[in-house]
N, C-alpha and C positions, 0 to 999 in steps of 0.2 A: 037718317042720312043727311037731312037738311041741317041738323044741329052740328054734325061733324064738319060740314063745309063752312058753316058760319064760324065755328071755333077756329078752324084753320085760317080763314080770312082775317079774323080778329087778331090772331097771333102774328101773322105775316105783316099785316098793315099797322101793327102797333108801333108807334114812334115814341121813343124815350125822350123825356125832357132832359136837357143838359147841353153842355158845350164841349164834350169830349171830342167829338168828330171835328169840330171847328178848330180846337186847339191842336189836334194831331195834324190837320191839313196845314195850318199856319206854321207849325214846327217843321214839317217836311219842306215847305216852300223856303223857309229861312235857311235850312241846311243846304238845299239845292243852290240857293243864291250864294251862300258862303263858299261852297265848292266851286262854283263857276268863277268867283273872284279869285280864289286861291289858285285854282288849277288853270287859269286862263293862258298863261305863258306855256305851260306844259302841253296843254291841249292844242294850242296853235302850232307848236313845234311838231307834235305828233301828226297833225293833219298835213303840214308842209312836207314832212318826210314821206308820208304815204303818197301824196300827189306827185312828188318828185320821182319816187320809185315807179309809180304807174306810168308817168310820162316817159321815163327812160325805157321801160319795158315796151310801151306802145311804139316808140320810135324804133326799137330793135326789131319788133315784129314787122312793122311797115317797111323797114329798109331791107328786111330779109337776112339780117346778120345772125338771127337766133336759129338754133337747130330745134326742130320739132320732134320730140320723143315722147310717146305715150301721153299725148294730150297736154304736154307742157313744153314751153320754149326754153331752151338752155342757151347760154352764150358761151 
């Protein structure tokens, strides 16, 4: 039984030599940065439209102009 646990530990703790993981991580970071630069304007517009919609809905709810039906407010 002791040999089995030693073999399992050796297999699980075995670290491969190489830079594959580093290259994949760097590649993913570069892709993420490129997407952020390319999609910056679209992302800003998306966030602005969501916040404007949520602000309008909150004002309707607080002013009482929305109708409450089955858990959702309707105007």
